[in-house]
Structures are given as structure tokens and as C-alpha cells.
LUMFIPA-515974 format. One line per field, with one value per atom (N, C-alpha, C): residue number from 1; residue in one letter; x, y, z. Coordinates in steps of 0.001 Angstrom, whole numbers, plus 500000, padded with zeros to 6 digits. Layout:
N
num	[NUM|...]
residu	[A|...]
px	[X|...]
py	[Y|...]
pz	[Z|...]
***
This chain:
87
num	[1|1|1|2|2|2|3|3|3|4|4|4|5|5|5|6|6|6|7|7|7|8|8|8|9|9|9|10|10|10|11|11|11|12|12|12|13|13|13|14|14|14|15|15|15|16|16|16|17|17|17|18|18|18|19|19|19|20|20|20|21|21|21|22|22|22|23|23|23|24|24|24|25|25|25|26|26|26|27|27|27|28|28|28|29|29|29|30|30|30|31|31|31|32|32|32|33|33|33|34|34|34|35|35|35|36|36|36|37|37|37|38|38|38|39|39|39|40|40|40|41|41|41|42|42|42|43|43|43|44|44|44|45|45|45|46|46|46|47|47|47|48|48|48|49|49|49|50|50|50|51|51|51|52|52|52|53|53|53|54|54|54|55|55|55|56|56|56|57|57|57|58|58|58|59|59|59|60|60|60|61|61|61|62|62|62|63|63|63|64|64|64|65|65|65|66|66|66|67|67|67|68|68|68|69|69|69|70|70|70|71|71|71|72|72|72|73|73|73|74|74|74|75|75|75|76|76|76|77|77|77|78|78|78|79|79|79|80|80|80|81|81|81|82|82|82|83|83|83|84|84|84|85|85|85|86|86|86|87|87|87]
residu	[X|X|X|X|X|X|X|X|X|X|X|X|X|X|X|X|X|X|X|X|X|X|X|X|X|X|X|X|X|X|X|X|X|X|X|X|X|X|X|X|X|X|X|X|X|X|X|X|X|X|X|X|X|X|X|X|X|X|X|X|X|X|X|X|X|X|X|X|X|X|X|X|X|X|X|X|X|X|X|X|X|X|X|X|X|X|X|X|X|X|X|X|X|X|X|X|X|X|X|X|X|X|X|X|X|X|X|X|X|X|X|X|X|X|X|X|X|X|X|X|X|X|X|X|X|X|X|X|X|X|X|X|X|X|X|X|X|X|X|X|X|X|X|X|X|X|X|X|X|X|X|X|X|X|X|X|X|X|X|X|X|X|X|X|X|X|X|X|X|X|X|X|X|X|X|X|X|X|X|X|X|X|X|X|X|X|X|X|X|X|X|X|X|X|X|X|X|X|X|X|X|X|X|X|X|X|X|X|X|X|X|X|X|X|X|X|X|X|X|X|X|X|X|X|X|X|X|X|X|X|X|X|X|X|X|X|X|X|X|X|X|X|X|X|X|X|X|X|X|X|X|X|X|X|X|X|X|X|X|X|X]
px	[812332|812633|813368|814299|815028|814092|813329|812290|811228|811052|810344|810951|812285|813093|813508|813853|813539|812423|811253|809762|809777|810213|810027|810932|812278|813146|812703|812036|811543|810698|809564|808759|809207|810346|810990|811632|812324|812555|811397|810352|809167|808691|808863|808309|809592|810599|811613|811803|811676|811234|809917|808982|807602|807854|808566|808753|809676|810809|811656|810572|809758|808877|808007|807632|806817|807546|808689|809610|809997|809997|810160|809192|808182|806633|806341|806844|806834|807766|809041|810129|809580|808943|808511|807593|806469|805501|805688|806936|807416|808467|808974|809733|808627|807388|806427|805909|805650|805013|805998|807206|808617|808359|807941|808109|806740|805617|804372|804436|805248|805319|806300|807511|808087|807551|806495|805877|804749|804050|803269|804294|805289|805940|806288|806832|807041|805806|804540|803405|803177|803236|802863|803834|805210|806034|805351|805040|804418|803286|802367|801010|801154|802253|802997|803168|804058|804736|803463|802332|801325|800611|800409|799657|800354|801538|802129|802097|802246|802014|800600|799668|798215|798153|798663|798937|799176|800608|801150|800154|799505|798730|797561|796921|795709|796179|797310|797652|797831|798501|798747|797135|796223|794912|794163|794297|793786|794311|795584|796214|795670|795410|794925|793582|792766|791339|791421|792366|792055|792461|793291|793792|792498|791642|790832|789479|789113|787734|787862|788465|788430|787686|788687|788254|786810|786627|785112|784328|784493|783596|783305|784648|784406|783621|783636|783030|781418|781306|779721|779479|779770|779514|779247|779948|779809|778769|778458|777095|776161|776182|775055|774588|775558|775283|774831|774946|774345|772747|772293|770811|770675|769196|768947|768971|768682|768604|770245|771416|772263|773242|772524|773236|772778]
py	[248262|249562|249644|248655|248943|248634|247906|247611|248784|249581|250867|251647|251972|252719|252560|251401|251085|251235|250870|251336|252919|253614|255267|255532|255267|255669|255163|254020|253590|254665|255218|255936|257223|257586|259004|258832|257936|257644|257951|257257|257363|259048|259615|260995|261859|261671|262304|261866|260781|260555|261238|261359|261976|263637|264013|265294|265570|264904|265054|265491|264504|264528|265666|265905|267294|268697|268252|269637|269763|268484|268469|269165|268663|268904|270726|271024|272300|273269|272710|273349|273432|272533|272333|273328|273460|274529|275870|276137|277250|277738|276863|277206|277603|276669|276880|278425|278589|279861|281086|280931|281844|282168|281087|281019|282005|281617|282363|283972|284281|285267|286281|285537|286366|286698|285933|286114|287050|287134|288275|289655|289405|290783|291200|290461|291042|291294|290881|291267|292551|292670|293970|295101|294751|295720|296085|295212|295552|296279|296072|296582|298267|298573|299724|300682|299772|300784|301097|300156|300454|301729|301511|302567|303876|303736|305150|305738|304764|305151|305662|305119|305601|306974|307238|308482|309533|309184|310224|310401|309610|309730|310484|310200|310880|312319|312807|314085|314817|314215|314824|314953|314064|314142|315288|315756|316620|318030|318042|319247|319794|318614|319229|319340|318837|319239|320528|320585|322101|323312|323022|323798|323927|322624|322555|323003|323365|323863|325407|326256|327705|327827|326768|326859|326332|325316|324800|325693|326374|327602|328700|328939|330206|329484|328235|327834|327660|327235|327224|328508|329662|331090|331400|331041|331546|330549|329326|328800|329465|330103|330556|331979|332525|333757|333635|332515|332269|332556|333181|333213|332308|332062|331285|331817|333054|333888|334014|334031|334188|332800|332131|330433|330588]
pz	[783541|783489|782021|781900|780483|779471|779499|778388|778283|779197|779101|778274|778707|778261|776806|776416|774936|774097|774847|773920|773684|774807|774666|773819|773603|772683|771312|771085|769695|769347|770480|770193|769880|770406|770032|768814|768537|767208|766042|766239|765494|765131|766265|766423|765620|765936|765153|763621|763388|761856|761205|761970|761387|761466|762491|762454|761185|760905|759516|758429|758228|757125|757012|758272|758177|757965|758473|758179|756738|756006|754717|753919|754265|753660|753786|754875|755480|754361|754254|753577|751827|751623|749990|749892|750604|750657|750725|751750|751483|750252|749971|748617|747610|747336|746417|746661|747787|748141|747902|748273|747635|746148|745594|744082|743537|744072|743937|744384|745429|745887|744848|744301|743602|742309|741774|740666|740837|742061|742362|742403|742937|742917|741718|740623|739204|738772|739015|738269|738900|740217|740989|740198|740143|739546|737888|737321|736015|735933|736831|737027|737683|738419|738488|737556|736488|735321|734754|734238|733286|734019|735384|736076|735778|736037|736045|734618|733368|732127|731904|732436|732350|732819|734257|734563|733954|733446|732484|731179|730539|729641|729809|731117|731813|731711|732175|732450|731331|730246|728813|728141|728442|727924|728538|730027|730756|729944|729920|729473|727966|727266|725885|725798|726834|726933|727365|728176|728918|727851|726680|725733|724919|724504|723571|724157|725385|725773|725458|725609|724897|723551|722618|721396|721351|721861|721599|722234|723058|723499|722759|722157|721038|719832|719246|718313|718702|719925|720547|720320|720582|720849|719100|718480|717114|716406|716623|716261|716707|717861|718375|717788|717568|716802|715608|714796|713423|713408|712480|712011|710959|710985|710086|708619|708397|707264|706802|707378|706971|706595|706765|706510|704721]
***
């Protein structure tokens, strides 16, 4: 019985050591994953800023376009009123 207990204890010690190695590997991989997540978060923030700036630029361009359309339509009407003989 004592011999069986010694064998089992040796097996448990081996399992404890292997489990410790696996925990170390998982911890290392978790650290690497956290670094990648942090980098992705920074990049997402930068992309958000660029998207916000693009939205502002688009809004400004739309406003300028709305202001230019009446002038463009007036010019188009003026061109349509021209006759070949008056040129």
C-alpha cells in the first residue's frame, strides 16, 4: 500500500509540474493577446477620429454643394437662353 501511495504521489507531482508549465504558457499567451488588444484599441480610436473628421468634411461639402446648386441651375438656364445668333 505504501508503494502504491508513493507511485501515486510521484504521478501527482508530475501532473502538478505539467499543470504549472501549462499555466505559464497560458499566462504568456494571455499577455501577448492583451498587447494585441491594446494595439487594436489604439487603432480603433484613431480610425474613429478619422471617421469623425471625414463626417465633418462631408457635411461641409454638402453644405457648399447646396449653396452652389442654385447658382449652377441659374447658369444652366442662362446658357439655355442663349441663341446662336446672339453669340
